[in-house]
C-alpha positions, 0 to 999 in steps of 0.5 A, a space after each residue: 895610178 891611185 885609182 887603179 890601185 884602189 880599185 884593185 884593192 877593193 876587188 881583192 877585198 870583195 873577192 876574199 869576202 865572197 870566198 869566205 861565204 862557202 857554206 853548201 846545202 843538200 836538199 832531199 825531197 822525201 815522198 813528194 807524191 804525198 805532199 799537200 800541194 805542189 799542183 801545177 796550174 797549166 803545165 805537167 805535174 812532173 815538170 812543175 814538181 821538178 821546176 819547183 824543187 830545182 828553184 827551191 834547192 837553188 834558193 836554199 843553196 844561196 842561203 847556205 852560202 852565207 854560212 862559213 866555209 866548209 859548213 853544210 846544211 842538209 834539209 830533208 823536206 817531208 811536206 810542201 804546201 804552196 801558197 794559193 790554190 789551183 782553181 779553174 779560171 775561164 779557160 784554164 786552171 790558175 793558182 789563186 792566192 788567198 789568205 786562207 791558202 798560206 804556204 807551209 813546209 815541213 822538214 828536218 835539217 842538220 847543220 854540219 861544220 867543216 869537220 862534219 860535226 853536227 852543230 844543230 838538228 831539228 824538225 821544223 814545221 814552217 807556215 806563214 798565215 800572214 803571208 799576204 800582209 808582209 811589206 816585202 813586195 818581191 814575194 808576190 812577183 817572184 816565182 815561189 816568193 812566199 815560200 822563199 821569204 818564209 825559208 829566208 826568215 827561218 834561216 836568218 833566225 835559226 843560223 843568226 850566230 853562224 851567218 857571215 856578215 858582209 
């Protein structure tokens, strides 16, 4: 009986902690046809662009969930340059990742509290010229891993005071 009671207690505490992390995010892609590099290796440009945007939006939403309930992060992306460069391989195009082709993303953001009051707003230009020398291995194996790590590092620094601790 004690085991069931304790398990139920842990479950309730975990659920209440999870619900406290209820920040949301909205991402807008401004003039994506003018972005520096969202070039596909071997799929259609439009499908690659939509898949890339969807994946990055989901990641930013996951980051924003660390913010307090009711907070909203609005990102307006104005430029994107993915890590690597698309080149011709033997039979098809492939994205080759070299130090010289580092990831970059330009955006402006606004952080709103639960009362829709702006807590922070800024234009940001992120680039990670040392992206291949980081110890975190997920970046090289995960889709858009270098870009995600760069965004996560920025988010954790920019909103350290607002992030809910678990």
